[in-house]
C-alpha positions in Angstrom: 9.2 -1.2 22.0 5.6 -1.9 20.7 3.2 0.5 19.1 1.5 1.0 22.5 4.6 1.7 24.7 6.7 4.7 25.7 10.5 4.1 25.6 13.1 6.0 27.6 16.8 6.5 26.8 19.5 8.8 28.1 21.8 10.7 25.7 25.5 10.4 26.6 26.9 13.9 26.7 28.8 16.2 29.1 27.8 19.3 27.3 25.8 22.1 29.0 22.9 21.7 26.6 20.5 23.9 28.7 22.6 27.0 28.3 23.2 26.5 24.6 19.6 25.6 23.8 18.1 28.4 25.8 20.4 31.0 24.3 19.7 29.8 20.8 16.0 30.4 20.9 13.7 33.4 21.2 11.0 32.5 23.8 7.6 33.9 24.4 5.8 33.7 27.8 2.7 31.6 27.3 1.8 31.0 31.0 3.1 31.9 34.4 6.4 30.0 34.7 6.3 28.7 31.1 8.2 29.9 28.0 7.9 28.4 24.6 8.4 28.6 20.8 8.5 26.3 17.8 11.6 25.1 15.9 11.5 24.2 12.2 13.8 22.3 9.9 13.6 24.3 6.7 13.9 22.3 3.5 13.1 22.6 -0.2 9.4 21.8 0.5 9.2 24.9 2.7 8.4 25.4 6.3 7.1 22.3 8.2 4.5 23.5 10.6 2.6 21.8 13.4 -0.5 23.7 14.3 -1.5 23.6 18.0 -3.9 25.4 20.4 -1.1 27.4 22.0 -0.8 31.0 20.6 2.5 32.6 19.8 3.0 36.1 18.5 6.6 35.6 17.3 8.1 33.5 14.5 9.4 30.1 14.9 13.2 29.6 14.9 15.2 27.5 12.5 16.7 24.2 13.5 20.4 24.9 14.4 23.2 22.4 14.5 22.6 21.7 18.2 19.0 20.7 17.5 20.0 18.5 14.6 22.7 16.9 16.8 20.2 15.9 19.5 17.7 14.7 16.9 20.4 12.7 15.2 21.6 11.1 18.5 18.0 10.0 19.2 17.7 8.3 15.9 21.2 6.7 16.3 20.3 5.3 19.7 16.9 4.0 18.7 18.3 1.7 16.1 15.5 -0.9 16.4 12.8 1.7 15.6 12.4 3.3 12.1 12.2 6.9 13.4 11.7 9.3 10.5 13.7 12.5 10.4 12.4 15.2 12.8 11.6 18.5 11.1 9.6 20.4 13.8 9.8 20.8 17.5 8.2 22.5 20.4 10.9 24.0 22.8 9.8 25.1 26.3 11.3 26.2 29.6 9.4 25.6 32.9 10.2 27.1 36.3 8.6 26.1 39.6 5.7 28.4 39.0 4.6 25.9 36.3 4.0 22.5 37.9 0.7 21.2 36.6 -1.2 20.6 33.3 -4.1 18.6 32.1 -3.9 15.2 30.5 -3.8 15.4 26.8 -2.7 13.7 23.6 -0.3 15.8 21.4 -2.2 17.5 18.6 -1.8 15.4 15.4 -3.3 17.6 12.7 0.0 18.0 10.9 1.9 15.0 12.1 3.1 12.4 9.5 1.5 8.9 9.7 3.9 6.4 11.1 6.1 9.0 12.8 7.3 9.3 16.4 7.3 11.9 19.1 10.5 12.4 21.2 10.6 14.4 24.4 14.1 15.5 25.3 14.8 16.9 28.8 17.6 18.9 30.4 18.0 21.1 33.5 19.7 24.4 34.2 21.7 23.0 37.1 21.9 19.2 36.7 24.6 18.8 39.5 22.1 20.3 42.0 19.1 18.3 40.7 17.3 16.3 43.4 14.6 13.7 42.9 11.8 16.0 44.0 13.0 18.7 41.5 12.8 16.2 38.6 9.7 16.5 36.5 7.6 13.5 35.5 5.7 12.4 32.4 2.4 10.9 33.7 0.6 8.7 31.3 -3.0 7.5 31.2 -4.7 5.0 28.9 -7.8 6.5 27.2 -9.9 3.4 27.6 -9.1 1.7 30.9 -7.7 4.8 32.7 -4.6 2.9 33.8 -1.9 5.3 34.9 1.9 5.2 34.9 4.8 7.6 35.0 8.4 8.2 33.8 10.9 10.5 35.3 12.2 13.2 33.0 15.8 12.9 34.1 18.6 15.1 32.8 19.4 14.4 29.1 16.6 11.7 28.9 14.4 11.1 25.9 10.9 9.7 26.0 9.9 8.3 22.6 6.5 7.2 21.5 4.7 6.6 18.3 1.8 8.5 16.8 -0.4 5.4 17.3 0.6 5.4 21.0 -0.2 9.1 21.2 -3.8 8.3 20.0 -4.3 5.6 22.7 -2.8 7.5 25.7 -2.9 10.9 27.3 0.0 12.4 29.1 1.1 15.4 31.1 4.3 16.9 32.5 4.2 17.7 36.2 6.4 18.6 39.1 5.0 16.8 42.1 5.0 18.5 45.5 6.8 16.5 48.2 5.2 16.4 51.7 7.5 18.1 54.2 10.0 19.4 51.7 10.9 23.1 51.5 9.3 25.1 48.7 11.4 24.9 45.6 13.1 28.0 44.2 12.8 28.9 40.5 16.6 28.4 40.1 16.6 24.9 38.5 14.6 25.2 35.4 13.6 22.4 33.1 14.0 22.7 29.3 12.1 20.3 27.1 12.1 19.8 23.3 9.3 17.8 21.8 10.6 16.6 18.4 8.1 15.5 15.8 7.7 15.0 12.0 5.3 17.3 10.1 3.6 16.4 6.9 2.4 20.0 6.3 4.6 22.5 4.5 4.0 26.1 3.8 5.9 28.5 1.5 6.0 32.2 1.6 5.1 34.2 -1.5 5.3 38.0 -1.2 5.3 37.6 2.6 2.1 35.4 2.7 2.0 31.7 3.7 0.6 29.2 1.3 0.2 25.4 1.6 1.8 23.1 -1.0 -1.5 22.8 -2.8 -1.7 26.5 -3.3 -4.3 27.4 -0.7 -3.4 30.3 1.5 -2.9 29.7 5.3 -5.1 32.2 7.2 -5.4 33.2 10.8 -8.6 31.8 12.3 -11.6 34.1 12.9 -13.7 33.6 16.0 -15.9 30.9 14.5 -13.0 29.0 13.2 -11.1 29.3 16.5 -14.1 27.8 18.3 -14.2 24.9 15.8 -10.5 24.3 16.2 -10.8 24.0 20.0 -13.8 21.7 19.6 -11.9 19.4 17.3 -9.0 19.4 19.7 -11.3 18.3 22.5 -12.6 15.5 20.3 -9.1 14.3 19.5 -8.2 14.2 23.2 -11.1 11.8 23.9 -10.8 9.7 20.8 -8.6 6.7 19.8 -8.9 7.2 16.1 -9.7 10.9 15.5 -9.0 12.3 12.0 -9.0 16.0 11.4 -10.9 17.5 8.4 -8.8 19.6 6.1 -8.2 23.0 7.7 -6.6 25.9 6.0 -6.3 28.2 9.1 -4.3 28.4 12.3 -5.0 30.0 15.7 -1.2 30.7 16.1 -0.1 34.0 14.6 3.5 32.7 14.7 2.6 30.2 11.9 1.9 33.1 9.7 5.5 34.5 10.0 8.7 33.6 8.2 10.8 31.6 10.7 13.8 33.4 12.2 17.4 32.1 11.7 19.3 32.6 15.0 22.4 31.0 13.5 23.6 34.3 12.1 
């Protein structure tokens, strides 16, 4: 794998990961047919956050053994790539009401330099999964517009570097098949986007603070407008660098993460 490529592997397991993963997380509806939340690997440095434009009104959930197991297997399989430990993830469930999205690069404000992004996929009913029920990761180069795609098959992982993320845009879609019967919502897709954050917050008297002592605040309208403008610039640029930001648009980042392991 080079710095400008996407790599695909399949994890070898017979476990029903969809059921275990979906029951271990508190989800929030963020769009029709789309549920989501963040997962965080707590450590002595605090809570590793990844700020994005998606708004949540509930706290993130702790990494549990099942999340660490998947992350560890990704690292163990990708032996030729120095993948850093993952400490943050976006977990989502899509049904057939959510089939399209816009091309984008993942938001890198809080991602560690030299790190990788890993997209794990599983399905609610893998034995009944057909080709036209399988979602795809469509990829487009930011400069020449060249497009390609990878199938998000059951227990697959798509791995790409932060440098690759800057050069390409991607989207997850469920393509319609001409002549096929409309799909039911019965075979849901669950995806976990693992990543490595460089940004930690600690809670003092219930308030979140960065490692440098500044308080993390919820964006006002002016800051929110700035945040979305910066996000748009990042999506178009090959070398965008965020200024230092001490706010978030996501209320969930302001809350102490929840431990569903108890």
